[in-house]
C-alpha positions as CSV (number, residue, x, y, z in Angstrom):
1,M,84.1,158.2,45.0
2,S,85.4,155.5,42.6
3,L,87.4,152.6,43.7
4,T,90.3,154.1,41.7
5,R,90.0,157.4,43.4
6,R,89.7,155.8,46.6
7,T,92.9,153.8,46.1
8,L,94.9,156.7,45.0
9,T,93.6,158.8,48.0
10,A,94.6,156.0,50.3
11,A,98.0,155.7,48.7
12,S,98.5,159.4,48.9
13,L,97.8,159.5,52.6
14,A,99.9,156.8,53.4
15,M,102.9,158.2,51.5
16,A,102.4,161.5,53.3
17,A,102.3,159.9,56.7
18,T,105.4,157.7,56.1
19,P,109.0,158.0,54.9
20,A,109.5,157.9,51.3
21,L,109.4,154.6,49.7
22,A,108.6,153.2,53.2
23,K,106.9,149.7,53.1
24,P,104.7,148.5,55.9
25,R,106.5,145.9,58.5
26,K,103.3,144.1,59.2
27,P,100.0,142.6,57.6
28,R,97.1,145.1,57.0
29,P,94.1,144.2,59.0
30,I,90.7,145.6,57.7
31,V,88.7,148.3,59.1
32,I,85.0,147.9,59.5
33,G,82.7,150.9,59.9
34,H,80.4,149.8,62.8
35,R,77.0,150.9,61.4
36,G,79.0,153.3,59.3
37,A,80.8,156.1,61.3
38,S,78.4,155.9,63.8
39,G,80.5,157.6,66.4
40,E,80.1,161.1,64.0
41,R,76.9,160.4,62.4
42,P,73.4,158.9,63.4
43,E,74.3,155.1,63.1
44,H,72.7,153.1,59.7
45,T,72.2,156.2,57.8
46,P,73.6,156.9,54.1
47,M,75.8,159.6,55.5
48,A,77.5,157.4,58.3
49,Y,78.4,154.8,55.6
50,R,79.8,157.3,53.4
51,L,81.8,159.1,56.0
52,A,83.2,155.7,57.1
53,V,84.6,155.1,53.6
54,E,85.9,158.6,53.4
55,Q,87.9,158.1,56.8
56,G,89.4,154.8,55.5
57,A,87.0,152.0,56.1
58,D,87.6,148.9,54.1
59,F,84.0,147.5,54.9
60,I,80.8,149.1,56.0
61,E,78.4,147.3,58.4
62,P,74.4,147.1,57.9
63,D,72.6,145.3,60.4
64,L,69.7,144.1,58.8
65,C,66.0,143.6,59.8
66,I,63.1,142.5,57.7
67,T,60.0,144.6,56.9
68,K,56.3,143.5,56.8
69,D,56.7,142.9,53.0
70,G,59.8,141.1,53.2
71,H,62.4,143.8,52.5
72,L,65.8,143.9,54.2
73,V,66.4,147.4,56.0
74,A,69.5,148.6,58.0
75,R,68.4,149.0,61.6
76,H,70.5,147.9,64.8
77,E,67.2,146.5,66.1
78,N,63.9,145.7,64.7
79,E,62.7,148.1,67.5
80,I,62.9,151.4,65.8
81,G,61.5,153.8,68.6
82,G,65.1,154.8,69.4
83,T,66.5,155.3,66.2
84,T,63.7,157.0,64.0
85,D,61.0,159.6,64.5
86,V,58.2,157.1,64.5
87,A,56.9,158.2,67.9
88,T,56.0,161.5,66.6
89,K,53.8,160.0,63.8
90,A,50.3,160.0,64.9
91,G,49.1,157.5,62.1
92,F,51.6,155.0,63.5
93,A,50.6,155.4,67.5
94,A,48.6,152.3,67.2
95,R,51.4,150.2,66.3
96,K,53.3,150.3,69.5
97,T,53.3,147.2,71.2
98,T,55.2,144.8,73.5
99,K,57.2,141.7,72.2
100,V,59.4,139.3,73.5
101,I,62.6,139.2,71.3
102,D,65.3,136.5,72.2
103,G,63.7,136.3,75.6
104,Q,63.7,140.0,76.5
105,S,60.6,142.0,76.8
106,I,60.7,145.2,74.5
107,T,58.0,147.7,74.0
108,G,58.0,150.2,70.8
109,W,57.6,149.7,67.1
110,F,59.0,147.1,65.0
111,T,60.0,146.6,61.5
112,E,57.9,143.6,60.7
113,D,54.9,145.7,61.4
114,F,55.6,148.3,58.5
115,T,55.9,148.0,54.8
116,L,59.0,149.5,53.2
117,A,56.9,152.2,51.8
118,E,55.9,153.2,55.5
119,L,59.4,152.9,56.9
120,K,60.5,155.3,54.1
121,T,58.3,158.0,55.6
122,L,60.4,157.8,58.7
123,R,63.5,159.7,59.4
124,C,66.6,158.4,61.4
125,R,68.0,160.1,64.5
126,E,70.9,159.5,67.0
127,R,70.5,156.7,69.2
128,L,72.5,158.1,72.1
129,P,72.1,161.9,71.9
130,Q,73.2,162.4,75.6
131,L,76.6,160.6,74.8
132,R,77.0,161.9,71.2
133,P,75.1,165.3,71.2
134,D,76.9,166.4,67.9
135,N,75.2,163.5,66.0
136,A,71.8,164.6,66.9
137,R,72.4,167.8,64.7
138,Y,71.8,165.3,61.7
139,D,68.4,164.0,63.0
140,G,65.7,163.9,60.5
141,Q,67.9,164.3,57.5
142,E,67.7,160.8,56.1
143,A,65.6,157.7,55.6
144,I,66.1,154.2,56.6
145,P,68.2,152.6,53.8
146,T,67.5,149.3,52.3
147,F,70.5,146.7,52.0
148,D,70.5,147.1,48.3
149,E,71.1,150.9,48.9
150,V,73.9,150.0,51.2
151,C,75.5,147.8,48.7
152,A,74.9,150.6,46.1
153,I,77.0,153.0,48.3
154,A,79.7,150.3,48.9
155,R,80.1,149.6,45.2
156,D,80.3,153.2,44.2
157,M,82.9,153.9,46.9
158,G,84.9,150.8,46.1
159,V,84.6,148.9,49.7
160,G,83.0,145.9,50.9
161,V,79.6,145.4,53.0
162,Y,79.5,143.3,56.2
163,P,75.9,142.8,57.0
164,E,74.5,141.0,60.1
165,M,71.3,139.0,60.3
166,K,69.5,140.3,63.2
167,H,67.1,137.9,65.4
168,P,66.7,135.3,62.6
169,R,64.9,133.0,64.9
170,H,62.4,135.8,65.8
171,F,61.9,136.8,62.3
172,A,61.2,133.2,61.3
173,S,58.6,133.1,64.1
174,V,56.6,135.7,62.5
175,G,56.6,134.2,58.9
176,L,59.8,136.2,57.8
177,P,62.5,133.6,57.5
178,F,66.1,135.1,57.0
179,E,68.2,132.9,55.1
180,Q,66.9,132.6,51.6
181,R,66.3,136.5,51.5
182,M,69.7,136.8,52.7
183,A,71.1,134.8,49.9
184,D,69.0,136.3,47.1
185,A,70.1,139.6,48.2
186,L,73.8,138.6,47.7
187,K,73.2,137.2,44.5
188,A,71.3,140.2,43.4
189,N,74.2,142.5,44.3
190,H,76.9,140.1,42.9
191,L,78.2,139.0,46.3
192,D,77.6,135.3,45.9
193,S,81.3,134.3,46.0
194,A,84.3,133.4,48.4
195,D,86.2,136.2,47.0
196,A,83.3,139.2,47.0
197,G,83.7,142.0,49.2
198,V,81.3,140.6,51.7
199,F,81.2,138.8,55.1
200,V,77.8,137.7,56.5
201,Q,77.6,137.6,60.4
202,C,75.2,136.4,63.1
203,F,75.1,135.5,66.5
204,E,72.7,132.4,66.0
205,V,74.3,129.3,64.7
206,A,71.5,127.7,62.5
207,P,71.2,130.6,60.1
208,L,74.7,130.4,59.1
209,K,74.7,126.8,58.7
210,T,71.5,127.1,56.5
211,L,73.2,130.0,54.7
212,R,76.3,128.0,54.0
213,G,74.5,125.9,51.6
214,L,72.7,128.7,49.8
215,T,75.8,130.9,49.0
216,K,79.5,130.9,48.5
217,A,79.8,134.2,50.3
218,R,82.1,134.3,53.5
219,L,80.3,133.8,56.8
220,V,81.3,135.0,60.5
221,Q,80.1,133.6,63.8
222,L,79.5,136.4,66.2
223,I,80.4,135.3,69.8
224,D,79.2,137.7,72.8
225,S,81.0,138.3,76.1
226,E,77.9,136.4,77.8
227,G,75.1,134.3,77.2
228,G,74.7,132.1,74.2
229,P,73.1,131.9,70.8
230,A,69.2,132.4,70.8
231,D,68.6,129.4,68.8
232,M,70.9,126.9,71.0
233,P,69.5,127.0,74.5
234,G,72.2,125.4,76.8
235,V,75.2,126.5,74.7
236,R,77.3,129.2,75.9
237,Y,79.4,131.7,73.8
238,S,82.4,131.0,76.2
239,D,82.3,127.4,75.2
240,M,82.3,128.4,71.6
241,A,85.4,130.5,72.2
242,T,87.5,127.4,73.3
243,T,89.9,125.7,71.0
244,K,87.2,122.8,70.3
245,G,84.5,125.5,70.0
246,L,86.3,127.3,67.2
247,E,87.2,124.1,65.3
248,T,83.4,123.5,65.4
249,I,82.7,126.9,64.1
250,A,85.3,126.4,61.3
251,G,83.1,123.6,59.9
252,Y,80.4,126.1,58.8
253,A,82.0,129.5,58.9
254,D,85.1,131.5,57.5
255,G,85.6,133.7,60.4
256,V,84.5,134.6,63.9
257,G,83.7,137.9,65.3
258,P,84.3,137.8,69.2
259,D,83.7,140.5,71.6
260,K,87.1,142.1,72.0
261,S,87.5,141.0,75.6
262,Y,88.4,137.6,74.3
263,V,91.3,138.9,72.5
264,L,92.4,141.4,75.0
265,S,91.9,139.1,78.0
266,S,93.9,136.4,76.2
267,A,96.7,138.4,75.2
268,D,100.0,137.7,76.7
269,G,102.4,140.4,75.3
270,Q,102.2,140.4,71.4
271,F,100.3,136.9,71.5
272,A,96.7,136.2,72.0
273,V,95.6,132.8,72.8
274,F,92.1,133.3,71.3
275,V,93.7,134.6,67.9
276,I,96.2,131.8,67.7
277,D,93.4,129.2,68.3
278,A,91.1,131.0,65.7
279,H,93.9,131.2,63.1
280,G,94.7,127.4,63.8
281,A,91.1,126.5,62.9
282,G,91.4,128.5,59.7
283,L,89.1,131.3,60.8
284,K,89.8,135.1,60.4
285,V,89.3,137.1,63.5
286,H,87.3,140.5,63.4
287,P,86.7,141.6,67.0
288,W,84.1,144.3,68.1
289,T,83.5,147.1,68.9
290,V,86.1,149.8,69.5
291,R,84.6,153.2,70.6
292,A,86.6,156.1,71.5
293,E,84.4,157.6,74.5
294,N,85.6,157.3,77.9
295,Y,82.3,155.8,78.7
296,F,83.2,152.6,76.6
297,L,86.8,152.5,77.8
298,P,88.4,150.7,80.5
299,P,89.4,152.8,83.7
300,N,93.3,152.7,82.6
301,L,92.6,154.4,79.3
302,K,90.0,157.0,80.3
303,R,91.1,160.8,80.0
304,G,89.3,162.9,82.5
305,T,85.8,162.1,83.9
306,D,83.3,163.3,81.2
307,P,82.0,160.1,79.8
308,R,81.7,161.9,76.2
309,L,85.1,162.7,75.9
310,H,87.7,160.5,74.0
311,G,90.1,158.4,76.0
312,N,93.4,156.7,74.9
313,V,91.4,154.4,72.5
314,E,94.7,154.4,70.1
315,A,96.2,152.0,72.8
316,M,93.2,149.7,72.6
317,F,93.5,149.7,68.6
318,A,97.3,149.0,69.0
319,A,96.7,146.1,71.4
320,L,94.2,144.5,69.1
321,Y,96.4,144.9,66.0
322,E,99.4,143.4,67.9
323,A,97.3,140.4,69.0
324,G,97.3,139.4,65.4
325,V,93.7,140.2,64.6
326,D,92.6,140.5,60.8
327,G,90.4,143.2,61.3
328,V,88.5,145.5,63.9
329,F,84.8,147.0,64.1
330,S,84.8,150.5,65.2
331,D,82.3,153.5,65.4
332,F,85.5,155.6,64.6
333,P,86.9,154.1,61.4
334,G,89.1,157.1,61.1
335,L,90.8,156.6,64.2
336,A,91.0,152.9,63.8
337,D,92.7,153.8,60.2
338,E,95.2,156.1,61.6
339,A,96.0,153.6,64.4
340,R,96.6,150.9,61.8
341,K,99.0,153.1,59.9
342,Q,101.0,153.8,63.1
343,W,101.1,150.1,63.9
344,M,102.0,148.9,60.4
345,F,104.8,151.2,59.9
346,S,106.2,151.1,63.5
């Protein structure tokens, strides 16, 4: 879908959903398709990215790992046993191994042990088949996309990309440093500017600081609900989420991507202390990740007892939008977009 066609479609939908000549009463936060529309298609597949855009996402998010021959590919983790059919390939059986990634021992198959050509022989599959059995119907249909291929989808459909550098410290330890590869890929895809349709995110700190000197693209520091950056022993994410911590982040990043609990737990009515502090430091706020299933929702938002059923996720979207966030990550960008329309015109 072209940019013009997507814009017209979005405008038509807005007109159909609101009174004639109605204007939004509130600013428009962005919707980020988390690993694509991963609640409805296997994550990090071309079909998931395309569906996310069709449902109203402004950005699609590819988590990036690195192949043995230095290519950036879209996988949530460098361990690919749970998201591809690699375990069924007899020729790759000997590559199953155990590694320590950011202090955690993990057994499986890893992107850095495969060339891009080898990875392209694999097929993607649903990571959570028990929770999302409908997604498993699409297992085996598509290959692992490269970052360049994801960028091509975004360009063709008129949206931005929101890549995450996964485990940079680990990749550097095996001779595959991330930062220059990321900068080169941004330039190759015409995303090396402050107004380009891109945000680059990372849980680690040093890679973002290094990347700051290599690109003009906007950068986002991710903040988890517990622990701390793998490259900064002794530093806690909770410390980074304080007023002083956010001011420090603003020295090298343009935004912050907090676990949504930081926003919701700091909210007092329509105000959220975390958002106020981040905005005061000049940072955009894009919390993650809103998922619709009961399994991921707090008790007061569950509907029934089946963990696979959708709960009252609309209330969570509304609370985040009302707290003043600049965007949200969701596995269900269609629901995020619909909740956004309801909130903007209310």
